[in-house]
N, C-alpha and C positions, 0 to 999 in steps of 0.2 A: 516129268518126261522134259531131256531139254528142247531146248523151243530156239534154234536160231534164228533173225529174223532178221530182213530189211528197213532201211528208212529212219534205220535210227545211228545221229552222228557218235563217232568213238569218242568222249569228254578227257578222256587219262589215257592214262599208260597201259591198262588193262590191255590184254589180247581181244582185239574187235569182236571174239564171239561172246568171251564173258562179258565185256561189257555192257554191252548190247545185251544178256541173262541178267547182268543186274541189277541197268536200269527199268526196264520189265518189271523185274522182281520186286521194285521199292517202287514201283509206280506207286503218287501219293489217290487219297482214293478221291481225288474230285477229276484226275486221271482218266482219259479212254483210251485203254491200250487195247491195241491187237489180242494179244491174250495176256489171260487174267490170272496172273498171281495167284498163289494158295493166300499170301499176306497185303494183296494186293484187296483180295475178298473179305481177308478177316477186318480189315482197317471201315471198310464200306457198311459193313454188315452191325460192327460197333457204333460208326455214327448214327443209322439210321436205328438203331437200337434205344440210343438215348435220345432221338428226337432229332434229329438233323438232316437234311438235304444231302445226300452223298453225295450228289453231282455238281455240287456246290462248298462242301466242307474242307475247311483246311485250319486246323487251332491255329496256326498264325495270325490270322485274322481274329480271335477272339469271339466268333461265334456266339448267335445266341438262338437254346434247339427253338424247335417248331412247337407253341403250345398247343398243341390238338390233340392234344387225352391219349395219342395211341403207343406212348413212348413204351417200350418193355424191359425194362433195367435189370433185371433178373439176367434171364438170356446175355445181354447188355455186358455182361458184370461174366460173367462165362466167359466169353465172346474175347473180352481184354486175355483172362487170364490163356486162352491157347493162342493169343497171338503173343504173349509173352515165354512161356514156352515152345514156339516156333523157333523164336528167334536167340528165348538159351539154346537152342542144339547149335544156330549158328553162331551163337557169341565163345560156343566149348570146340564147334569142329567135329562135330560128331555125335551120332543119336543113339548113341551106346549104352549097352543097360551094362557092363561088366567088366568090372576095372581089370584093365592089361597085368600080367604079372611087370615088375619091376616100376608101373606108377608111383611118382614120389606123390607125400600125403597134401603135396597142395594142389594136385593135381585133380585129387580123386570126385572130387565137383563137375567133375567132368563125365563122367560117367553114370550117373541118375540124374534120372528128367527133375528130382526133388532138389540136389544141387544143382543145378543150369540153369534150374529159374528163380534159384537164391540168388544165384550171383549176380543173374542175369540184374535182378531188383537190384544187388546191395552198387550193381555201379551205374545202373541209366536211372532209379526212381527215388533210393532209400536208401543209404550207409548205417541205417541206428537198428543194432540185434534185433531186438523187440519188436521191428515194425516190419524186417526181411520175413524174422518168422513167424510172425500174427498173418501177415497178407498172403503167406505159402499156405497157410491152417486154413485161410478162407478160402484159399479154392479148391488145396482138399473136400472142404463142407462142401464147397459150392459146384464141382467134378466130379465127383466122388456120391455125394449122399444129394444132390439138390437141396440141401439143407444149408444152415447157418449153426451147426455146433460140430466141434471138434473135437477130438483128444490126440492131442500128444504122444505120438507113442514110445519116443524117449522117454520122461518123465510122465505119463498121463496127469500132466496138465491140461486143463479144458477150456475151449475155447466159445466164448459164447459172442454172435457179432449179431448188430442191429447196420443195415444200411439206409444211407439221408441220401436224400436227393436232393437237397439242395447243395449250393456249391463252399467252401467253406473256408476255400484259398488254402486247406490244408489237404493230405491226405487224409489220415484216420487218426484218432484218439483211446488212448488203451487206459484201461484200470485194473488195478490188479488186486485181491483180494488175500486176504489175513493166508489160503492157502496155497497161494500162488498160480490160483488159478485167475482165464484173464476173459474181462469185457472190454470188446471195444467197438467203436462207429465209422466205419468205413462210410469216408464220402465219394460219390460214386460219379458223379460227373469230375472231380478234380482228379480220382481215378484215371475215367479216361482222357483228358485232359493231357496228365504227367505220360500216360500210355504213348501219345502219338508224339507226346514232345522225345521221349527215350526214343527210339522209334526216328527219330529227325538227327537224332545225338547220336544213336548206333550206326547209323547209314555211314559217313565217312570216316567214323574209327574202321569198319568193317571194310570198305573199298581201301584205305590206305594200307589194312593186312593183307588183300586179296596181291595189292601191290608189290608188293618186297616179300612175298613168298610164293611158290608153286608150288606146295604141296596143302597151304591152307587155299588156291585156289582149284584142287583138285577135290580134297574138301567140300566144296562149295559146289562143284558138279554132282558133287554125289548127292549131297542133301538134297539140292534140285531138281535133281534127278527123281527123288523120292518126294520131295514136299514144296515141287513146284510150282505147276502151271494145272489149272485145275479147265473142265470146260463140263457143263448141265446139258443135257440132252435130253432124246424121248429114248427109250428103251431101244427099239427100233435101227436107230441110228448105227445101234453098237450088234446088231443081227442075233436082236433076244425076241 
């Protein structure tokens, strides 16, 4: 649901109401907005899964996780991919799963969740084709099967994953055997850091797109109406 709010100054030439919603939607994990966006909550939950204090976390501060043994890295990784999926919808300007007639081949990625996720990864995380596909297969393994194994449908290549909790300064490493099957190690803390940096890079790009396109602003409003702000309350609040 769209929530026009007061108290947030307009920073750009975006129409005031859309500017307000945009700023709330991309509120940083350590911010305390009056209304919580799905993206804001995903970023806070991911930070907490990785052992950071979400009330103070900022990737720009190069923070260290709290070493209290309460990290829950598997759900944290799943949350990161959910966040990429969400951002991919905004990057594409649509959440449609059917390709409209007349769509050019270069735009067909917009009309599938996998296509959107891969394209966002390509632009904001890594442009290496093997790494893009491997991260997509990890997302499928985690989110669809709660597992670390996947088979690519188009060519039956098998992906086996190891998740590493140490920081390595790199996103992942891949080995390919004689059959073409892949063994990959994914460095989760680097994945989390790169996700946060991707959000920070995408936000100004997205703002410029909205500033220069009325249709893009309408697409943003439509997406926020479906994937915008969230509230958690007791069932009785809603009359149950």
